Steps between C-alpha positions, in 0.01 A plus 500: 500500500289649781582871502441789742536872423588728794502876432351788699388681182174364360576624149834315497336180625231516234739577214732216600206260538379583147851467356547159662160376381580612148867409460561227761218242492721250684441700819183479711445813710350393833518834687569872453599677823534866589725476807769290662252364758254392228785350301634302793152356571452410133840329486420295810158405361582426135865389533581641154768401252574860395456842663521840327607725787515880509820616670372824651169499688375717788568362846684185397704447185535188290827393660345509846199302376733222386675499835170447682357229274477153650444342156792588272494226237430726207680696231504880521489767233543844653325801347613856573477850360844584640825357367670570833451193713712189533443406140850361450443264791176391338660446160788300648250259652250294303249781547391770259354850510291718273503879484166678475338564261555134421602424143321195357821350360676532837195346666492201267873446543477512881204260506674258262802504731280424802317220319824337383649510849190373678499306729879509541484868601241446772737622773568836331348702784768370738765570235399862457487561876855370539624712209320808627664474840837482326446770239238745631764746631623555143157638411451734796286261704563310820322206663404573862361236738149560637297280734346307210780492243727723295395845380671623181546875542640764266778677692401838355153465658635473857458832683644404839519213746415503870615253763235292675695284742648209305287597197488804273218705350573596139313807373438495125391750238216535422353243743350651820573179694849392604619144443618314810804286423677236706838676512662717763580856392872421515459229235286730288775762526756247376274426201420862404810694605658508153169573326451865597380445856639634827436399862424834660389362835504173695139457395499641145655449158402750228514498123691819429321535165166542681596782738293819467703716740729499801409706808794608715510413867704312758502208259237639273204350321442382144162555336443209264302500176190365681510793743623303800784639711791266577751596774874516442710381794748757627794261458404435135431860401842590365533185289147551372569862397818394323305229323231728365757759391640237263159427345 
């Protein structure tokens, strides 16, 4: 089976490559990639049978990489150092995952499962994307539409959202760049309202957990964790103050 390893940590890529060469001779590693962009190019070029995919990578995570792949006829084994993602969704599909540091017995078992299911499981990438959309909210993540696909975002990492016409800029921690999504602020508010967020202004929704301080005024201003000041509309001030008193 043609196999690709995608992980932003060089040490993890090398250790996994050596483990696979030693314990899983039925696999042929055709590429080792250090980013989602490299991985996507390698998938398009090699059209692999199996991909070992790191869940959490800087800039673009493994779920987003899958969403943006044109070639999806491969099995997926997720690797992650954090047992906090949509692992139940993965287990309920034909997919598998491995927790780092990867145990050799778990690795052999996951590879045997992939080999036995191949090629019947060649549409697993589509399966996991469907399951993620259904189950991501259970694991503190939401799928937000961008111009080139879905972005899987941890709710706790959202600092605040700012209206941009019919779109919305989502400011994330610790990224210095906001993500532009194809949703109006009203729809974002409907999605986040029961998750610790509050619409303080026609143009702003804030994550109450990321407020640094509130400055009194006509409506007032909130200083967020990134240092930016967000205005509070006068007609929302009282409800906002009542909200933060209950925190």
